PAVEX-505052 format. One line per 8 residues: their letters; for each residue x, y, z of N, C-alpha, C. Coordinates in steps of 0.1 Angstrom, whole numbers. Layout:
! PAVEX-505052
A = X Y Z X Y Z X Y Z ~ ...
This chain:
! PAVEX-505052
MSRRPYDR = 10 -11 -1 0 1 -1 8 13 1 ~ 7 22 -8 14 35 -10 14 43 3 ~ 23 50 6 24 58 19 24 71 15 ~ 17 81 22 15 95 19 27 103 24 ~ 28 113 22 38 121 28 34 130 40 ~ 39 130 51 37 137 62 47 145 68 ~ 56 151 59 68 156 64 65 168 70 ~ 55 176 67 53 188 73 46 186 88
SARAFEQA = 36 176 87 32 174 102 42 169 108 ~ 54 161 104 63 156 113 73 166 119 ~ 76 177 112 82 190 118 75 196 126 ~ 62 199 122 52 207 130 54 200 143 ~ 51 188 144 50 181 157 63 180 167 ~ 74 178 159 88 179 165 89 193 173 ~ 84 205 168 85 218 172 74 218 183 ~ 61 212 182 55 215 193 56 207 205
CKLMPGGV = 65 196 202 70 186 214 81 196 223 ~ 86 205 218 93 216 226 89 225 235 ~ 73 228 231 67 237 237 55 233 245 ~ 49 219 242 38 217 248 40 202 253 ~ 35 197 264 36 184 270 31 173 257 ~ 39 166 253 37 156 244 35 163 231 ~ 35 176 227 32 181 216 18 182 214 ~ 8 183 223 -4 183 219 -13 188 232
NSPVRAYR = -25 193 230 -32 200 239 -46 189 245 ~ -44 176 239 -56 164 246 -48 152 239 ~ -43 144 249 -35 131 248 -37 122 234 ~ -50 119 232 -52 111 220 -47 116 206 ~ -44 130 206 -38 136 195 -26 135 190 ~ -18 125 199 -6 125 196 -1 112 190 ~ -14 104 187 -13 93 177 -4 82 185 ~ -1 80 196 9 69 203 4 59 202
AVEHVPVF = -11 54 204 -16 45 203 -15 36 187 ~ -15 44 178 -11 39 166 2 42 161 ~ 12 47 168 25 46 163 25 54 151 ~ 18 63 148 22 73 135 24 87 141 ~ 29 96 130 31 109 130 20 115 132 ~ 15 124 143 2 131 144 -1 139 130 ~ -11 138 126 -15 148 112 -21 159 118 ~ -12 169 111 -16 183 115 -26 190 105
IASGKGSR = -39 193 111 -50 197 101 -48 212 98 ~ -50 216 85 -51 229 81 -63 236 77 ~ -72 225 74 -86 232 73 -96 220 72 ~ -110 224 68 -120 214 67 -132 219 60 ~ -137 212 51 -148 216 45 -158 206 42 ~ -171 204 47 -178 193 43 -177 181 51 ~ -173 172 46 -170 159 50 -154 157 49 ~ -148 164 45 -133 163 43 -125 173 51
VYDVDGNQ = -113 168 55 -103 176 62 -89 176 53 ~ -82 187 56 -69 189 46 -58 190 56 ~ -47 183 54 -35 184 64 -26 194 59 ~ -14 197 66 -3 207 61 4 203 51 ~ 3 190 48 12 184 36 3 185 24 ~ -10 188 25 -16 187 14 -26 175 8 ~ -27 164 19 -33 153 19 -47 156 22 ~ -58 149 17 -71 153 18 -76 140 24
YIDYVCSW = -87 140 35 -91 127 39 -108 130 41 ~ -113 119 39 -128 119 43 -130 116 59 ~ -135 127 66 -133 127 81 -143 118 86 ~ -140 110 96 -149 103 105 -147 106 119 ~ -138 115 122 -137 123 136 -146 131 140 ~ -147 142 128 -159 152 130 -157 161 144 ~ -144 165 146 -140 172 157 -146 162 170 ~ -144 149 169 -145 139 180 -161 140 184
GALILGHA = -171 140 171 -184 140 172 -190 154 170 ~ -184 165 174 -192 180 175 -197 182 163 ~ -193 179 150 -198 186 137 -204 177 131 ~ -219 174 136 -228 168 130 -233 174 114 ~ -232 185 114 -232 193 101 -222 191 90 ~ -208 188 94 -197 189 87 -189 200 90 ~ -180 201 83 -171 212 86 -174 226 79 ~ -173 235 86 -177 250 80 -190 250 74
HPEVVKAV = -200 245 79 -214 249 74 -218 260 73 ~ -222 266 61 -222 280 56 -230 290 66 ~ -243 281 72 -252 289 80 -245 291 94 ~ -238 279 99 -230 283 110 -219 290 110 ~ -210 292 99 -200 303 97 -205 314 99 ~ -216 317 91 -222 330 90 -226 337 105 ~ -232 327 113 -238 330 126 -225 334 135 ~ -215 327 133 -202 330 138 -197 343 137
RDAAGLGT = -197 345 125 -191 359 118 -198 370 123 ~ -211 371 121 -219 379 128 -220 382 140 ~ -218 373 150 -217 374 164 -202 380 167 ~ -192 376 163 -178 381 163 -178 393 159 ~ -186 397 149 -185 414 146 -191 423 156 ~ -200 417 165 -204 426 173 -198 426 190 ~ -187 416 190 -180 413 204 -175 401 206 ~ -166 398 211 -161 383 212 -166 379 226
SYGAPTIA = -167 385 235 -171 383 250 -176 394 260 ~ -186 393 266 -193 402 276 -191 401 291 ~ -191 388 293 -193 385 308 -207 392 314 ~ -218 391 303 -230 397 309 -239 388 302 ~ -255 390 306 -262 383 301 -265 387 285 ~ -268 375 277 -272 380 264 -289 375 258 ~ -294 377 251 -305 373 244 -301 358 240 ~ -291 356 233 -286 343 225 -288 332 236
EAELAVQI = -283 334 251 -281 325 260 -296 321 261 ~ -305 329 263 -319 326 265 -324 320 253 ~ -321 324 244 -327 315 230 -323 299 231 ~ -310 301 234 -302 284 235 -309 277 244 ~ -313 285 256 -321 276 267 -334 273 262 ~ -340 280 256 -353 276 249 -351 265 239 ~ -341 264 232 -339 254 223 -336 239 230 ~ -327 241 239 -323 227 248 -338 224 254
TSVFASIE = -343 232 260 -354 225 271 -364 221 262 ~ -365 227 244 -379 223 241 -374 207 232 ~ -361 204 232 -359 191 223 -356 181 235 ~ -353 184 249 -350 174 258 -361 175 269 ~ -370 165 268 -379 165 277 -379 165 292 ~ -367 161 295 -364 157 310 -356 172 316 ~ -355 182 306 -347 193 310 -357 204 312 ~ -360 209 323 -367 222 326 -358 234 327
KVRLVSSG = -347 233 332 -338 245 333 -324 242 329 ~ -315 250 325 -304 246 321 -293 257 325 ~ -282 252 325 -269 261 328 -259 259 319 ~ -256 269 313 -243 269 302 -230 270 308 ~ -222 260 302 -207 261 305 -198 260 294 ~ -186 258 296 -175 257 284 -172 244 282 ~ -174 233 287 -168 222 283 -177 210 291 ~ -174 198 284 -182 186 291 -177 183 304
TEAVMTAI = -166 183 306 -160 182 320 -165 192 329 ~ -166 204 325 -173 213 337 -187 210 338 ~ -194 205 328 -209 202 331 -210 190 339 ~ -200 181 336 -203 169 346 -199 172 361 ~ -190 179 362 -184 182 375 -196 192 381 ~ -203 200 375 -214 206 379 -225 197 384 ~ -226 188 374 -241 179 377 -239 171 391 ~ -227 167 392 -223 158 404 -225 164 417
RLARAYTG = -219 177 415 -222 187 427 -235 188 431 ~ -243 191 418 -257 192 422 -263 178 430 ~ -259 167 423 -265 157 427 -263 154 444 ~ -251 158 447 -248 156 461 -254 165 469 ~ -256 177 465 -264 187 473 -279 184 476 ~ -283 178 461 -298 175 462 -302 163 473 ~ -291 153 471 -294 142 481 -288 141 496 ~ -280 151 497 -272 152 507 -263 139 509
RDMIIKME = -259 132 500 -252 121 500 -237 125 493 ~ -226 115 494 -216 120 489 -209 112 477 ~ -216 98 476 -209 89 466 -215 87 455 ~ -207 84 443 -212 82 431 -209 70 426 ~ -218 64 415 -215 51 409 -211 57 394 ~ -202 52 390 -199 53 373 -195 39 367 ~ -195 39 357 -194 26 349 -181 26 343 ~ -173 13 345 -159 10 339 -161 14 323
GCYHGHSD = -150 21 319 -148 25 306 -155 35 299 ~ -166 42 308 -171 54 304 -165 65 309 ~ -163 75 301 -153 87 302 -164 99 306 ~ -160 107 316 -170 118 320 -161 131 321 ~ -151 132 314 -142 143 316 -131 142 326 ~ -122 150 329 -109 146 336 -111 155 351 ~ -122 156 357 -122 162 371 -118 148 381 ~ -113 151 392 -108 143 399 -117 131 404
SLLVAAGS = -129 132 407 -136 120 412 -142 111 398 ~ -137 115 387 -143 107 377 -129 99 369 ~ -116 104 374 -105 95 370 -102 86 379 ~ -110 75 381 -112 66 389 -113 49 383 ~ -105 42 386 -104 28 383 -114 22 391 ~ -116 7 387 -126 0 396 -115 -6 406 ~ -123 -10 418 -118 -18 428 -120 -33 423 ~ -119 -43 435 -122 -54 430 -136 -60 429
GAAEMGRP = -145 -51 433 -160 -53 431 -166 -42 437 ~ -181 -44 435 -190 -31 440 -188 -27 454 ~ -184 -35 463 -181 -33 475 -171 -22 480 ~ -160 -24 469 -146 -16 472 -148 -2 465 ~ -142 6 473 -140 21 466 -131 22 457 ~ -131 31 446 -124 34 434 -111 35 439 ~ -100 34 429 -89 41 430 -85 48 420 ~ -75 59 423 -71 69 414 -65 63 398
ASAGVPQA = -70 66 389 -67 62 375 -58 73 369 ~ -54 83 376 -43 93 372 -36 96 385 ~ -24 100 381 -16 105 392 -23 118 395 ~ -20 124 407 -27 137 412 -41 136 418 ~ -49 124 415 -59 124 420 -60 117 435 ~ -62 122 445 -59 117 458 -69 104 461 ~ -63 97 468 -73 82 470 -86 88 480 ~ -84 99 487 -98 101 494 -109 104 484
VAGMTIVV = -104 111 472 -113 117 463 -119 104 454 ~ -110 96 450 -114 84 442 -122 77 450 ~ -120 73 464 -126 66 472 -141 69 475 ~ -147 79 469 -161 85 469 -168 80 456 ~ -159 74 447 -167 67 435 -165 53 435 ~ -175 46 430 -176 30 431 -176 29 415 ~ -169 21 408 -168 18 395 -175 5 391 ~ -184 2 386 -190 -13 382 -190 -14 365
PYNDLSQV = -189 -25 360 -190 -29 347 -203 -21 340 ~ -202 -17 329 -214 -12 320 -220 -24 314 ~ -234 -21 315 -244 -33 310 -243 -42 321 ~ -242 -39 334 -243 -50 345 -251 -44 357 ~ -263 -45 357 -274 -40 365 -271 -46 379 ~ -265 -60 379 -267 -66 392 -254 -58 400 ~ -243 -55 394 -234 -48 401 -238 -33 405 ~ -247 -29 400 -251 -16 404 -261 -19 416
QEAFRCHR = -267 -28 418 -277 -34 429 -269 -36 441 ~ -258 -43 438 -249 -47 448 -241 -33 456 ~ -237 -24 447 -232 -12 453 -239 -4 461 ~ -254 -4 457 -264 4 465 -265 -4 480 ~ -264 -18 478 -267 -26 489 -255 -26 499 ~ -242 -25 493 -230 -23 503 -228 -9 506 ~ -234 1 499 -233 16 504 -245 22 507 ~ -255 16 514 -268 19 517 -270 36 522
GRIAAVIV = -277 41 516 -278 56 520 -267 66 518 ~ -257 60 511 -246 70 508 -245 74 492 ~ -251 66 484 -249 70 470 -258 81 467 ~ -252 93 461 -261 104 455 -265 101 442 ~ -255 95 433 -260 96 418 -253 84 411 ~ -260 79 401 -254 72 392 -253 78 379 ~ -241 77 374 -236 87 361 -233 75 350 ~ -239 78 337 -235 68 328 -237 75 313
EPVAANMG = -230 70 306 -230 74 289 -242 64 286 ~ -254 67 282 -263 58 280 -262 51 268 ~ -253 56 258 -246 45 246 -231 50 251 ~ -224 41 254 -210 44 259 -203 46 245 ~ -195 55 244 -187 59 233 -173 65 236 ~ -169 62 247 -155 63 249 -146 52 254 ~ -151 42 249 -142 29 251 -145 21 237 ~ -149 29 228 -157 25 217 -170 25 216
VIRPEPGY = -178 23 209 -193 22 210 -198 11 216 ~ -207 12 225 -212 -2 232 -225 2 235 ~ -235 -3 230 -249 -4 231 -254 -7 244 ~ -263 -1 251 -270 -6 262 -279 -18 261 ~ -276 -30 267 -284 -41 265 -298 -38 270 ~ -308 -45 263 -322 -43 264 -325 -44 280 ~ -331 -34 286 -338 -33 298 -323 -25 308 ~ -314 -23 303 -304 -17 310 -306 -4 317
LEGLREIC = -308 6 307 -309 19 311 -325 20 319 ~ -335 13 315 -346 10 325 -343 7 338 ~ -333 -2 339 -330 -9 351 -324 3 361 ~ -316 10 354 -307 21 361 -318 29 367 ~ -330 34 358 -339 44 363 -348 38 375 ~ -348 25 375 -360 21 386 -351 19 395 ~ -340 14 396 -330 14 407 -326 29 415 ~ -325 39 408 -323 51 413 -336 57 419
DMEGAVLL = -348 54 415 -359 58 420 -361 50 433 ~ -358 39 434 -362 30 445 -349 35 458 ~ -339 39 452 -328 43 464 -328 57 465 ~ -336 66 458 -338 79 458 -322 86 454 ~ -317 79 446 -304 85 439 -307 92 426 ~ -298 101 423 -300 108 408 -295 102 398 ~ -304 100 388 -296 93 375 -291 105 366 ~ -278 103 362 -274 114 355 -269 107 343
FDEVITGL = -271 113 330 -270 107 315 -260 116 310 ~ -248 112 310 -236 121 301 -242 119 287 ~ -247 129 282 -250 128 268 -242 140 259 ~ -230 140 264 -221 150 257 -219 145 244 ~ -217 132 240 -215 127 226 -229 124 220 ~ -237 115 229 -250 111 223 -262 123 221 ~ -257 131 229 -270 144 227 -271 151 213 ~ -281 151 206 -283 156 193 -277 150 182
RVALGGCQ = -269 138 187 -263 129 179 -273 117 173 ~ -276 109 183 -283 96 179 -300 99 177 ~ -302 112 183 -315 118 180 -315 130 184 ~ -327 139 181 -324 153 183 -325 154 198 ~ -334 145 206 -333 146 222 -324 135 227 ~ -317 130 216 -304 120 223 -310 109 228 ~ -303 100 237 -307 88 238 -317 89 246 ~ -323 97 253 -337 99 262 -349 99 252
ELYGIKAD = -344 105 241 -356 104 231 -357 88 223 ~ -345 86 220 -344 72 215 -349 61 222 ~ -345 60 235 -349 50 244 -361 51 251 ~ -366 64 253 -377 67 261 -376 68 275 ~ -365 73 280 -361 74 294 -358 85 297 ~ -361 92 308 -358 106 314 -347 103 325 ~ -338 112 324 -325 112 334 -332 126 342 ~ -324 124 354 -328 137 364 -317 145 360
LTCLGKIV = -308 145 356 -297 155 352 -289 149 339 ~ -289 160 329 -282 157 314 -270 166 314 ~ -260 159 310 -248 169 303 -248 168 290 ~ -246 180 283 -246 182 268 -232 187 267 ~ -226 184 253 -214 191 249 -212 188 233 ~ -204 189 230 -199 186 216 -210 193 207 ~ -219 187 200 -229 190 191 -237 204 194 ~ -238 204 210 -246 216 214 -239 227 213
GGGLPLAA = -225 227 210 -217 239 207 -215 244 194 ~ -221 236 185 -219 237 170 -200 239 165 ~ -196 231 175 -181 232 170 -175 243 178 ~ -181 250 188 -174 257 195 -175 253 210 ~ -166 260 217 -162 256 234 -176 259 239 ~ -187 252 240 -199 252 248 -204 238 250 ~ -208 238 266 -215 226 270 -228 231 280 ~ -235 221 283 -246 225 294 -250 214 303
VGGSARIM = -254 220 314 -260 209 322 -275 211 326 ~ -284 203 324 -299 206 326 -304 194 334 ~ -317 199 339 -324 187 346 -339 195 351 ~ -342 187 362 -355 192 367 -355 206 375 ~ -363 215 373 -364 227 382 -358 227 397 ~ -364 214 402 -363 213 416 -348 211 418 ~ -339 202 412 -325 201 414 -316 214 407 ~ -320 218 397 -312 232 390 -313 242 397
DLLAPIGP = -325 244 405 -328 258 411 -318 258 425 ~ -312 247 426 -301 246 439 -290 254 434 ~ -286 258 421 -274 264 416 -273 280 421 ~ -263 287 425 -263 299 426 -267 307 412 ~ -274 318 415 -273 327 428 -287 323 434 ~ -295 315 431 -307 313 438 -305 302 449 ~ -296 294 447 -294 282 453 -279 280 463 ~ -278 272 469 -264 270 477 -252 263 468
VYQAGTLS = -254 259 457 -245 251 451 -237 263 440 ~ -225 265 444 -216 273 435 -212 267 424 ~ -214 276 410 -208 274 400 -208 287 392 ~ -196 289 385 -195 302 377 -185 302 367 ~ -185 309 356 -176 309 344 -175 323 338 ~ -165 328 335 -162 341 327 -169 339 312 ~ -164 325 309 -169 327 293 -182 317 292 ~ -187 313 303 -198 305 301 -210 314 295
GNPIATAA = -215 308 283 -226 315 274 -220 325 266 ~ -208 324 260 -201 333 253 -211 336 239 ~ -210 348 236 -217 350 226 -215 344 211 ~ -203 343 209 -199 334 196 -200 319 195 ~ -199 316 207 -204 300 209 -218 298 211 ~ -228 306 216 -240 308 216 -247 307 201 ~ -241 316 194 -245 317 182 -243 306 173 ~ -233 298 173 -229 284 168 -240 275 171
ANATIRLL = -241 274 184 -250 267 190 -265 268 185 ~ -270 280 187 -284 284 180 -285 278 165 ~ -273 285 158 -278 280 142 -278 264 141 ~ -266 257 149 -267 243 146 -281 234 150 ~ -285 238 161 -297 232 167 -309 236 157 ~ -309 250 154 -320 253 144 -322 244 131 ~ -307 243 125 -305 235 114 -310 221 114 ~ -307 217 126 -310 201 130 -326 201 131
RQMKPYAQ = -332 210 137 -348 209 136 -354 212 124 ~ -349 220 115 -354 221 102 -351 209 91 ~ -339 204 93 -336 195 84 -340 181 88 ~ -341 176 99 -346 166 102 -336 154 97 ~ -324 152 101 -314 146 91 -312 130 95 ~ -319 127 106 -317 114 113 -318 102 105 ~ -328 103 98 -331 90 87 -322 89 78 ~ -317 100 73 -306 100 62 -293 95 69
LEHRAAAL = -288 100 81 -277 98 88 -278 80 90 ~ -289 76 95 -290 62 97 -289 55 87 ~ -296 59 74 -293 51 61 -277 51 58 ~ -269 62 60 -256 63 55 -248 54 63 ~ -251 56 76 -243 49 87 -245 32 86 ~ -257 28 82 -262 11 81 -254 9 69 ~ -253 17 58 -247 12 48 -231 10 49 ~ -227 22 57 -211 17 60 -208 6 69
EQGLIEAA = -218 6 79 -215 -8 87 -215 -19 81 ~ -225 -20 71 -226 -34 63 -213 -35 53 ~ -210 -24 47 -198 -25 37 -189 -31 46 ~ -183 -25 58 -172 -27 65 -173 -43 69 ~ -185 -47 74 -185 -61 78 -184 -71 67 ~ -190 -68 55 -187 -76 43 -173 -75 38 ~ -165 -65 40 -152 -63 34 -143 -73 42 ~ -145 -71 57 -138 -79 66 -140 -93 65
RAAGVPLQ = -153 -100 63 -156 -112 61 -150 -117 48 ~ -149 -110 38 -142 -114 26 -129 -115 28 ~ -122 -107 37 -108 -110 38 -106 -118 47 ~ -113 -123 54 -110 -135 66 -110 -126 78 ~ -111 -115 80 -107 -106 92 -119 -107 103 ~ -118 -111 115 -125 -112 124 -131 -97 128 ~ -142 -92 125 -146 -78 130 -159 -79 136 ~ -162 -69 147 -174 -67 151 -177 -49 150
VNRVGSLM = -187 -47 143 -191 -32 141 -202 -29 153 ~ -202 -21 160 -209 -16 168 -215 -4 165 ~ -230 -1 163 -232 11 157 -246 14 165 ~ -248 28 167 -262 33 172 -264 46 163 ~ -273 48 155 -273 57 145 -261 62 138 ~ -256 74 137 -244 78 131 -234 75 138 ~ -232 70 151 -221 66 159 -216 51 157 ~ -205 48 155 -200 36 156 -187 32 156
SCFFTDRP = -183 20 159 -167 16 162 -166 2 155 ~ -152 0 153 -149 -13 147 -140 -19 158 ~ -143 -32 164 -136 -40 169 -131 -53 165 ~ -117 -54 163 -111 -66 156 -111 -79 167 ~ -123 -85 166 -128 -96 175 -137 -105 167 ~ -138 -119 173 -151 -125 167 -160 -128 178 ~ -157 -121 188 -171 -123 198 -178 -108 200 ~ -190 -107 205 -200 -95 209 -191 -86 215
VRNLADVQ = -193 -76 218 -185 -64 226 -197 -56 232 ~ -197 -58 247 -208 -51 254 -203 -44 267 ~ -190 -46 270 -182 -38 282 -168 -36 279 ~ -164 -30 288 -146 -28 285 -139 -38 286 ~ -140 -48 293 -135 -62 292 -133 -69 279 ~ -146 -69 273 -148 -71 258 -138 -63 249 ~ -137 -49 251 -132 -43 243 -116 -43 245 ~ -111 -47 257 -95 -49 257 -92 -63 254
SADMARFK = -105 -72 251 -98 -86 243 -97 -83 228 ~ -101 -73 223 -101 -73 209 -85 -66 205 ~ -81 -71 191 -67 -69 188 -64 -57 183 ~ -59 -48 194 -56 -34 192 -43 -34 181 ~ -34 -45 179 -25 -43 171 -31 -41 154 ~ -41 -49 154 -46 -50 140 -53 -36 138 ~ -58 -32 150 -65 -19 146 -54 -9 141 ~ -43 -10 148 -34 1 146 -30 0 129
RFFCNMLD = -27 -11 126 -23 -15 111 -36 -9 100 ~ -47 -11 109 -59 -8 99 -60 7 99 ~ -57 13 109 -57 28 108 -47 34 102 ~ -34 29 100 -24 35 92 -29 32 79 ~ -36 21 73 -38 18 61 -47 27 56 ~ -57 30 65 -70 38 61 -64 51 60 ~ -54 58 70 -50 70 69 -43 73 54 ~ -33 63 49 -27 64 38 -37 62 24
AGIYLAPS = -49 58 27 -61 56 18 -69 70 15 ~ -67 79 25 -75 90 27 -88 90 34 ~ -86 80 42 -96 80 53 -90 83 68 ~ -97 94 74 -94 100 86 -102 94 97 ~ -96 84 103 -103 77 116 -97 84 130 ~ -103 82 141 -98 83 153 -84 74 157 ~ -75 79 161 -62 71 164 -62 62 174 ~ -73 56 176 -75 48 190 -83 38 189
GYEAMFLS = -83 23 192 -92 17 191 -103 16 200 ~ -102 27 211 -111 29 221 -120 42 217 ~ -119 47 205 -126 57 201 -138 53 192 ~ -146 63 186 -159 63 178 -157 66 166 ~ -162 62 154 -164 69 141 -177 78 141 ~ -178 90 134 -189 99 135 -190 102 120 ~ -206 101 114 -208 105 103 -216 119 106 ~ -213 129 95 -221 142 97 -231 142 82
TAHTQEDV = -241 151 84 -248 153 73 -239 156 58 ~ -230 161 60 -221 163 47 -217 150 42 ~ -216 138 47 -211 128 43 -221 122 30 ~ -215 117 18 -225 116 8 -224 98 9 ~ -232 92 -1 -232 79 -6 -218 76 -11 ~ -212 86 -20 -199 83 -24 -187 82 -15 ~ -191 89 -2 -181 88 7 -183 76 13 ~ -191 72 14 -193 59 21 -189 47 12
ERTIDAAK = -189 50 0 -186 38 -10 -169 40 -10 ~ -166 50 -11 -149 53 -13 -144 47 2 ~ -150 48 14 -146 43 24 -145 28 24 ~ -156 22 21 -157 7 21 -146 2 10 ~ -143 10 -2 -132 6 -12 -119 4 -4 ~ -117 16 4 -103 18 10 -104 7 20 ~ -114 3 30 -113 -8 38 -108 -21 34 ~ -118 -25 23 -113 -37 14 -97 -38 11
EAFSWLDD = -92 -28 7 -77 -29 3 -69 -28 16 ~ -73 -22 30 -67 -20 41 -67 -32 49 ~ -79 -41 47 -81 -55 52 -70 -66 45 ~ -69 -62 32 -63 -71 25 -46 -71 28 ~ -43 -59 33 -29 -57 37 -27 -57 54 ~ -37 -61 61 -37 -60 74 -27 -66 82 ~ -23 -78 77 -13 -88 84 1 -86 76 ~ 3 -74 68 15 -74 63 25 -65 71
P = 36 -65 72 47 -56 81 44 -41 76
């Protein structure tokens, strides 16, 4: 398979490493898992990105899922330009913030009030603080393999069972903080029940990605989300859905619309910001009204509700409501899924494709993938070779077997067909050095 030139990216990375830890501002961008030079992107348009070496790619990263309308959508760009022309930041209330709150509460049935913040990490941190204040309890349950940002209480690895407190998964996280979090396997209700039994009256919230997408895409088993809702109701705990990835992605109202389940608190990010740094936490008024300035839970942010970000967010949600693109996205994604499965089968390569709507992952294994242990049993060496082969063929995937692929409304049937053709060749070269 022919190799593309990455000379300018290599030089840019060498320089970046002198000035930034690892040469990047978010770890996965360093491409360490795939042992490749990080690709430095110069521009994007529609379904394509272009790197500093002049290489063109069909993009399935889409800014890690944020760009459901593709790169540089004309109406979003216009909204950003118009807003920037009036000023970049005020640190004061704007009409656009209220407009965005109306849009969010109108598409998420469980959200009565919303607080805008600047990142998914900040949204989740705020939601957990609210849950603790609301219940008067300290502990939380999270699912193994689900990522909810880099706040201390969520960078936690599992203990030996539901009875044992979590342990730090990052240097700098105190054991005392990690010990307030219990980590159980995704898709396992019995372990959630056991955690409540072992820590009776102490658990404030259960936080979950309703469709896991940070260990690759993992679908909830039938009855899993319903079971979490029932357990939280019985135990007086808050059910917290992290829909930073799935919100506005799998349906306009996220997983809660798709599966017909209401969370008590919901965290949104990525798409809700229209490609700019904006996120949100929302939920029932009885919980949200605990936030300052009317309640005792403090949260603040200089750039929260930034006018440029809210302009992009409002434009994006308006377009999604007008376009109703989810049937088209389902059709395109299903075609890509089937094409990848057939290409792998023809090449004799074991492959599982997990998909929910326009969100999917490829796992090099012959067994179903339903939790982190299953993901870890997949052949990551094969994924690394697949990634490099696809990159050389002009297909831009996330540089980790623990991440997802995203389609946008800009992806065409031709893009899908070209991707399947590239995969056929990539699979045929998969076991070559």
